[in-house]
C-alpha positions as a Markdown table, in Angstrom:
| # | Residue | x | y | z |
|---|---|---|---|---|
| 1 | Met | 15.5 | 12.6 | -4.8 |
| 2 | Tyr | 14.2 | 15.0 | -2.2 |
| 3 | Asn | 15.7 | 18.4 | -2.1 |
| 4 | Ile | 15.4 | 18.5 | 1.6 |
| 5 | Asn | 17.1 | 16.9 | 4.4 |
| 6 | Phe | 15.9 | 15.7 | 7.9 |
| 7 | Gly | 16.0 | 18.8 | 10.2 |
| 8 | Asp | 17.1 | 21.2 | 7.3 |
| 9 | Leu | 20.6 | 20.6 | 8.8 |
| 10 | Pro | 23.6 | 22.4 | 7.3 |
| 11 | Gly | 26.2 | 20.4 | 5.3 |
| 12 | Glu | 28.6 | 19.9 | 8.2 |
| 13 | Tyr | 25.8 | 18.0 | 10.1 |
| 14 | Ser | 24.1 | 16.1 | 7.0 |
| 15 | Glu | 27.1 | 14.6 | 5.1 |
| 16 | Lys | 26.9 | 10.8 | 4.4 |
| 17 | Glu | 30.5 | 10.2 | 5.3 |
| 18 | Thr | 30.6 | 11.9 | 8.8 |
| 19 | Ser | 26.8 | 11.3 | 9.9 |
| 20 | Ala | 26.0 | 8.7 | 12.5 |
| 21 | Phe | 22.3 | 8.5 | 11.6 |
| 22 | Val | 21.0 | 7.8 | 8.2 |
| 23 | Ile | 17.2 | 8.6 | 7.2 |
| 24 | Ile | 16.1 | 6.1 | 4.6 |
| 25 | Pro | 12.9 | 7.4 | 3.0 |
| 26 | Val | 10.6 | 4.7 | 1.3 |
| 27 | Pro | 7.6 | 6.2 | -0.3 |
| 28 | Tyr | 5.8 | 3.0 | -0.9 |
| 29 | Asp | 2.1 | 2.3 | -0.7 |
| 30 | Gly | 1.5 | -0.7 | -2.9 |
| 31 | Thr | -0.3 | -3.0 | -0.6 |
| 32 | Ser | -2.5 | -0.6 | 1.6 |
| 33 | Thr | -6.0 | -1.9 | 2.0 |
| 34 | Trp | -8.0 | 1.3 | 2.9 |
| 35 | Met | -6.9 | 4.8 | 2.7 |
| 36 | Lys | -4.0 | 5.6 | 0.3 |
| 37 | Gly | -1.4 | 8.3 | 0.7 |
| 38 | Ala | 1.4 | 6.6 | 2.9 |
| 39 | Asp | 3.7 | 7.0 | 0.0 |
| 40 | Lys | 3.6 | 10.8 | 0.7 |
| 41 | Gly | 4.7 | 10.1 | 4.2 |
| 42 | Pro | 8.5 | 10.4 | 4.0 |
| 43 | Leu | 8.4 | 13.8 | 2.4 |
| 44 | Ala | 5.9 | 15.2 | 4.8 |
| 45 | Ile | 8.1 | 14.1 | 7.6 |
| 46 | Leu | 11.1 | 15.6 | 6.1 |
| 47 | Glu | 9.2 | 18.9 | 5.5 |
| 48 | Ala | 7.9 | 19.0 | 9.1 |
| 49 | Ser | 11.3 | 18.2 | 10.6 |
| 50 | Cys | 12.6 | 21.6 | 9.2 |
| 51 | Asn | 10.5 | 23.4 | 11.9 |
| 52 | Met | 11.9 | 21.4 | 14.9 |
| 53 | Glu | 14.0 | 22.8 | 17.7 |
| 54 | Leu | 17.2 | 20.7 | 17.6 |
| 55 | Tyr | 17.7 | 20.9 | 21.4 |
| 56 | Asp | 15.9 | 18.2 | 23.3 |
| 57 | Ile | 14.8 | 19.3 | 26.8 |
| 58 | Glu | 14.1 | 15.9 | 28.4 |
| 59 | Thr | 17.6 | 14.4 | 27.5 |
| 60 | Asp | 19.4 | 17.7 | 27.6 |
| 61 | Ser | 21.0 | 16.8 | 24.1 |
| 62 | Glu | 21.5 | 17.8 | 20.6 |
| 63 | Ala | 21.2 | 14.6 | 18.5 |
| 64 | Tyr | 21.9 | 16.4 | 15.1 |
| 65 | Leu | 25.5 | 17.0 | 16.3 |
| 66 | Gln | 26.1 | 13.3 | 15.6 |
| 67 | Gly | 25.1 | 14.0 | 12.0 |
| 68 | Ile | 22.0 | 13.0 | 10.3 |
| 69 | Tyr | 22.2 | 12.1 | 6.6 |
| 70 | Thr | 19.0 | 11.9 | 4.5 |
| 71 | Ala | 19.6 | 9.3 | 1.9 |
| 72 | Pro | 17.8 | 9.2 | -1.6 |
| 73 | Pro | 14.4 | 7.6 | -1.5 |
| 74 | Val | 14.0 | 4.0 | -2.2 |
| 75 | Thr | 11.5 | 4.2 | -5.3 |
| 76 | Glu | 11.1 | 0.6 | -6.2 |
| 77 | Asn | 7.4 | -0.1 | -6.6 |
| 78 | Glu | 7.1 | -2.8 | -9.3 |
| 79 | Ser | 5.9 | -5.4 | -6.7 |
| 80 | Pro | 6.0 | -5.8 | -2.9 |
| 81 | Ser | 8.8 | -8.4 | -3.2 |
| 82 | Lys | 11.1 | -6.2 | -5.2 |
| 83 | Met | 10.4 | -3.2 | -2.9 |
| 84 | Val | 11.4 | -5.4 | -0.1 |
| 85 | Asp | 14.6 | -6.4 | -1.6 |
| 86 | Ala | 15.5 | -2.9 | -2.5 |
| 87 | Val | 14.9 | -1.7 | 1.1 |
| 88 | Tyr | 17.0 | -4.8 | 2.4 |
| 89 | Lys | 19.9 | -3.9 | 0.2 |
| 90 | Glu | 19.9 | -0.1 | 0.9 |
| 91 | Val | 19.7 | -0.7 | 4.7 |
| 92 | Lys | 22.5 | -3.3 | 4.6 |
| 93 | Lys | 24.6 | -1.1 | 2.6 |
| 94 | Tyr | 24.5 | 1.5 | 5.6 |
| 95 | Leu | 24.9 | -1.2 | 8.3 |
| 96 | Glu | 28.0 | -2.3 | 6.7 |
| 97 | Ala | 29.1 | 1.2 | 6.6 |
| 98 | Gly | 28.7 | 1.7 | 10.3 |
| 99 | Lys | 25.9 | 3.8 | 10.3 |
| 100 | Phe | 22.5 | 3.9 | 12.3 |
| 101 | Pro | 19.6 | 3.5 | 9.7 |
| 102 | Val | 16.3 | 4.9 | 10.4 |
| 103 | Val | 13.6 | 3.9 | 7.7 |
| 104 | Thr | 10.7 | 6.2 | 7.3 |
| 105 | Gly | 7.6 | 5.0 | 5.2 |
| 106 | Gly | 5.5 | 4.5 | 3.5 |
| 107 | Glu | 3.2 | 1.7 | 4.5 |
| 108 | His | 4.3 | -1.1 | 7.0 |
| 109 | Ser | 5.6 | -3.5 | 4.5 |
| 110 | Val | 8.5 | -1.3 | 3.9 |
| 111 | Ser | 9.9 | -2.6 | 7.4 |
| 112 | Ile | 10.3 | -6.2 | 6.2 |
| 113 | Gly | 13.4 | -5.6 | 4.1 |
| 114 | Ser | 14.9 | -3.4 | 7.0 |
| 115 | Ile | 14.1 | -6.1 | 9.6 |
| 116 | Lys | 15.7 | -8.7 | 7.3 |
| 117 | Ala | 19.1 | -6.6 | 7.0 |
| 118 | Phe | 19.2 | -6.0 | 10.7 |
| 119 | Ala | 18.6 | -9.7 | 11.5 |
| 120 | Glu | 21.5 | -10.6 | 9.4 |
| 121 | His | 23.7 | -8.0 | 10.6 |
| 122 | Phe | 23.1 | -8.3 | 14.5 |
| 123 | Gln | 23.3 | -11.5 | 16.7 |
| 124 | Asn | 20.8 | -11.8 | 19.7 |
| 125 | Ile | 18.4 | -9.3 | 18.0 |
| 126 | Ser | 14.6 | -9.0 | 18.5 |
| 127 | Val | 12.0 | -6.9 | 17.0 |
| 128 | Leu | 9.8 | -4.5 | 19.1 |
| 129 | Gln | 6.5 | -3.6 | 17.3 |
| 130 | Leu | 4.5 | -0.7 | 18.4 |
| 131 | Asp | 1.2 | -0.9 | 16.4 |
| 132 | Ala | -2.5 | -1.0 | 16.4 |
| 133 | His | -2.6 | -4.1 | 14.3 |
| 134 | Ser | -0.9 | -7.5 | 15.0 |
| 135 | Asp | 0.2 | -7.9 | 11.3 |
| 136 | Leu | 0.5 | -11.6 | 11.7 |
| 137 | Arg | -1.1 | -12.7 | 8.5 |
| 138 | Thr | 1.0 | -15.3 | 6.7 |
| 139 | Phe | -0.4 | -14.1 | 3.4 |
| 140 | Asn | -2.8 | -11.3 | 2.6 |
| 141 | Lys | -4.3 | -9.9 | -0.7 |
| 142 | Gly | -2.0 | -11.9 | -3.0 |
| 143 | Ser | 1.2 | -11.4 | -1.3 |
| 144 | Lys | 3.3 | -12.5 | 1.7 |
| 145 | Tyr | 4.8 | -9.0 | 1.8 |
| 146 | Asn | 1.5 | -7.2 | 2.4 |
| 147 | His | 1.5 | -4.7 | 5.2 |
| 148 | Gly | -0.7 | -7.1 | 7.3 |
| 149 | Cys | 2.1 | -9.6 | 7.1 |
| 150 | Val | 4.9 | -7.8 | 8.5 |
| 151 | Met | 5.3 | -9.4 | 11.8 |
| 152 | Ala | 4.8 | -12.9 | 10.4 |
| 153 | Arg | 7.8 | -12.2 | 8.3 |
| 154 | Ala | 9.7 | -10.8 | 11.3 |
| 155 | Lys | 8.8 | -13.9 | 13.4 |
| 156 | Glu | 10.6 | -15.9 | 10.8 |
| 157 | Leu | 14.1 | -14.1 | 11.5 |
| 158 | Cys | 14.0 | -13.3 | 15.2 |
| 159 | Pro | 11.8 | -13.1 | 18.5 |
| 160 | Ile | 9.3 | -10.3 | 18.4 |
| 161 | Val | 7.4 | -8.3 | 21.0 |
| 162 | Gln | 4.1 | -6.6 | 20.1 |
| 163 | Val | 2.9 | -3.5 | 22.0 |
| 164 | Gly | -0.3 | -1.5 | 21.7 |
| 165 | Ile | -2.3 | -4.0 | 19.6 |
| 166 | Arg | -6.0 | -3.7 | 19.5 |
| 167 | Ser | -7.0 | -5.0 | 16.1 |
| 168 | Met | -6.5 | -8.5 | 14.6 |
| 169 | Asp | -8.3 | -10.9 | 12.4 |
| 170 | Ile | -9.4 | -14.4 | 14.0 |
| 171 | Ser | -6.9 | -16.2 | 11.8 |
| 172 | Glu | -4.0 | -14.4 | 13.5 |
| 173 | Lys | -4.9 | -15.5 | 17.0 |
| 174 | Arg | -3.1 | -18.9 | 16.6 |
| 175 | Tyr | 0.3 | -16.9 | 15.7 |
| 176 | Tyr | 0.6 | -14.5 | 18.6 |
| 177 | Asp | 2.5 | -15.4 | 21.7 |
| 178 | Arg | 0.6 | -14.4 | 24.8 |
| 179 | Asp | 3.8 | -13.7 | 26.7 |
| 180 | Arg | 5.0 | -11.4 | 24.1 |
| 181 | Ile | 1.9 | -9.4 | 23.1 |
| 182 | Phe | 0.6 | -6.5 | 25.1 |
| 183 | Phe | -2.8 | -5.4 | 24.2 |
| 184 | Ala | -3.7 | -1.7 | 24.4 |
| 185 | His | -6.8 | -2.2 | 26.6 |
| 186 | Lys | -4.6 | -3.8 | 29.2 |
| 187 | Ile | -1.5 | -1.4 | 29.1 |
| 188 | Met | -3.8 | 1.3 | 29.6 |
| 189 | Leu | -4.2 | 0.5 | 33.4 |
| 190 | Asp | -0.6 | 1.1 | 34.6 |
| 191 | Asp | 3.1 | 1.1 | 33.6 |
| 192 | Lys | 3.9 | -2.2 | 35.1 |
| 193 | Trp | 3.7 | -3.9 | 31.7 |
| 194 | Met | 6.7 | -1.9 | 30.4 |
| 195 | Glu | 9.1 | -4.1 | 32.7 |
| 196 | Lys | 7.7 | -7.2 | 31.4 |
| 197 | Ala | 7.8 | -6.1 | 27.8 |
| 198 | Val | 11.5 | -5.1 | 28.0 |
| 199 | Glu | 12.4 | -8.4 | 29.8 |
| 200 | Lys | 11.2 | -10.3 | 26.7 |
| 201 | Leu | 13.6 | -8.3 | 24.4 |
| 202 | Thr | 17.0 | -9.6 | 23.7 |
| 203 | Glu | 20.3 | -7.6 | 23.9 |
| 204 | Asn | 20.0 | -5.8 | 20.6 |
| 205 | Val | 16.5 | -4.5 | 19.6 |
| 206 | Tyr | 15.0 | -3.1 | 16.4 |
| 207 | Ile | 12.0 | -1.0 | 16.8 |
| 208 | Thr | 9.3 | -0.8 | 14.2 |
| 209 | Ile | 6.7 | 2.0 | 14.9 |
| 210 | Asp | 3.5 | 2.1 | 13.1 |
| 211 | Leu | 1.9 | 5.5 | 13.8 |
| 212 | Asp | -1.5 | 3.9 | 14.2 |
| 213 | Val | -0.4 | 2.7 | 17.6 |
| 214 | Phe | -1.2 | 6.2 | 18.8 |
| 215 | Asp | -4.7 | 7.3 | 19.6 |
| 216 | Thr | -6.5 | 8.9 | 16.7 |
| 217 | Ser | -7.0 | 12.0 | 18.8 |
| 218 | Val | -3.3 | 12.6 | 18.3 |
| 219 | Met | -2.6 | 10.9 | 15.2 |
| 220 | Pro | -5.4 | 10.7 | 12.7 |
| 221 | Ser | -3.2 | 10.7 | 9.7 |
| 222 | Thr | -2.9 | 7.0 | 9.1 |
| 223 | Gly | -4.4 | 4.8 | 6.5 |
| 224 | Thr | -5.9 | 2.3 | 9.0 |
| 225 | Pro | -6.9 | 4.3 | 12.1 |
| 226 | Glu | -8.0 | 2.5 | 15.3 |
| 227 | Pro | -9.4 | 4.1 | 18.4 |
| 228 | Gly | -8.1 | 3.6 | 21.8 |
| 229 | Gly | -4.3 | 4.0 | 21.2 |
| 230 | Ile | -1.5 | 5.2 | 23.3 |
| 231 | Gly | -0.2 | 8.8 | 23.8 |
| 232 | Trp | 2.9 | 10.7 | 23.2 |
| 233 | Tyr | 4.1 | 10.4 | 26.8 |
| 234 | Met | 3.4 | 6.8 | 27.4 |
| 235 | Cys | 5.2 | 5.9 | 24.1 |
| 236 | Asn | 8.3 | 7.9 | 25.1 |
| 237 | Arg | 8.5 | 6.7 | 28.6 |
| 238 | Phe | 8.6 | 3.1 | 27.2 |
| 239 | Ile | 11.1 | 3.8 | 24.4 |
| 240 | Glu | 13.2 | 5.5 | 27.0 |
| 241 | Lys | 13.0 | 2.4 | 29.1 |
| 242 | Val | 14.0 | 0.1 | 26.3 |
| 243 | Val | 16.9 | 2.3 | 25.3 |
| 244 | Arg | 18.2 | 2.5 | 28.8 |
| 245 | Leu | 18.0 | -1.4 | 29.4 |
| 246 | Arg | 18.7 | -2.6 | 25.8 |
| 247 | Asn | 21.0 | -1.9 | 22.9 |
| 248 | Val | 18.6 | -0.1 | 20.4 |
| 249 | Val | 20.3 | -0.7 | 16.9 |
| 250 | Gly | 17.8 | 0.8 | 14.5 |
| 251 | Phe | 14.2 | 1.7 | 14.1 |
| 252 | Asp | 11.3 | 2.6 | 11.6 |
| 253 | Val | 8.5 | 4.9 | 11.6 |
| 254 | Val | 5.9 | 4.1 | 9.0 |
| 255 | Glu | 2.2 | 4.6 | 7.9 |
| 256 | Leu | 1.9 | 8.4 | 8.0 |
| 257 | Cys | -0.9 | 9.2 | 5.5 |
| 258 | Pro | -0.5 | 13.1 | 5.4 |
| 259 | Asn | -3.4 | 15.3 | 5.4 |
| 260 | Asn | -2.8 | 18.9 | 4.0 |
| 261 | Ala | -5.6 | 20.3 | 6.2 |
| 262 | Asn | -3.8 | 19.0 | 9.3 |
| 263 | Lys | 0.2 | 19.3 | 9.5 |
| 264 | Ala | 0.3 | 18.4 | 13.3 |
| 265 | Pro | 0.6 | 14.6 | 12.7 |
| 266 | Asp | 3.4 | 15.2 | 10.2 |
| 267 | Phe | 5.5 | 17.3 | 12.8 |
| 268 | Phe | 4.4 | 14.5 | 15.5 |
| 269 | Ala | 6.1 | 11.7 | 13.2 |
| 270 | Ser | 9.2 | 13.9 | 12.6 |
| 271 | Lys | 9.4 | 14.8 | 16.4 |
| 272 | Leu | 9.1 | 11.2 | 17.4 |
| 273 | Ile | 11.9 | 10.2 | 15.1 |
| 274 | Tyr | 14.2 | 13.0 | 16.5 |
| 275 | Arg | 13.3 | 12.2 | 20.1 |
| 276 | Thr | 14.1 | 8.5 | 19.7 |
| 277 | Met | 17.4 | 9.7 | 18.1 |
| 278 | Ser | 17.9 | 11.9 | 21.2 |
| 279 | Met | 17.3 | 9.1 | 23.7 |
| 280 | Ile | 19.6 | 6.9 | 21.9 |
| 281 | Thr | 22.3 | 9.3 | 21.7 |
| 282 | Ser | 22.0 | 10.3 | 25.3 |
| 283 | Tyr | 22.1 | 6.9 | 26.9 |
| 284 | Lys | 25.0 | 5.7 | 24.7 |
| 285 | Lys | 26.9 | 8.6 | 25.8 |
| 286 | Arg | 26.2 | 8.0 | 29.4 |
| 287 | Asn | 27.1 | 4.3 | 29.0 |
| 288 | Lys | 30.6 | 5.3 | 27.6 |
| 289 | Lys | 31.3 | 7.3 | 30.8 |
């Protein structure tokens, strides 16, 4: 149990019963293959979020007014499969309660259980992956629930679209769909790719954001950093387009590997979560008018 809630919100905006959003921390780091520390990510995000301004300039909104409840962390770490099942059950519980779950990792394998819950709950759903790595290995390091297998598992459940990819093993090449993958070195040229990517998405969309999708100059605190990533404004322009044209039903932000000497990436991750909430809240309100 963390003795802190997202945004350091007062009780009236952070109660489970009345909040629209639910932050589900999953401090798991059982299958990381390079730098360890992603299990510290969820707490670092919560701590950094306490320093945010809660008014979002670009959407002219205050998403916290919808309520943001911070759930107890999912602490199952006996095995990758048991962790995935625990996340699945937790996310499913909040979906059935009519909440908007936001999962925070932890390594990327925590997304598998969340995606499964969403795929069962929503019809006509697809997964949008923002990531440096394709994560299409069918099996890796002794488990099909390894962080390098996330999108292989997602493909078994629903269509996927991959954005920002710039690293993969040759074995993964046979599994990606050329019409549904947008490599980093190509999307840097202009923004025309954004419309094409959105066209590939179904009505309902789950977004999984591995923070290594960002360039290491702005997001160095990841377990598997890759040069050549996207920037803050490109990411937000794209997410805004997705939110405007599709129904985003949930998302996760994973792979923050905190560095005590540099807190900026922690704040970056928490701000990204809140900005995404702000865009979702803002466009849903506009669509109701």
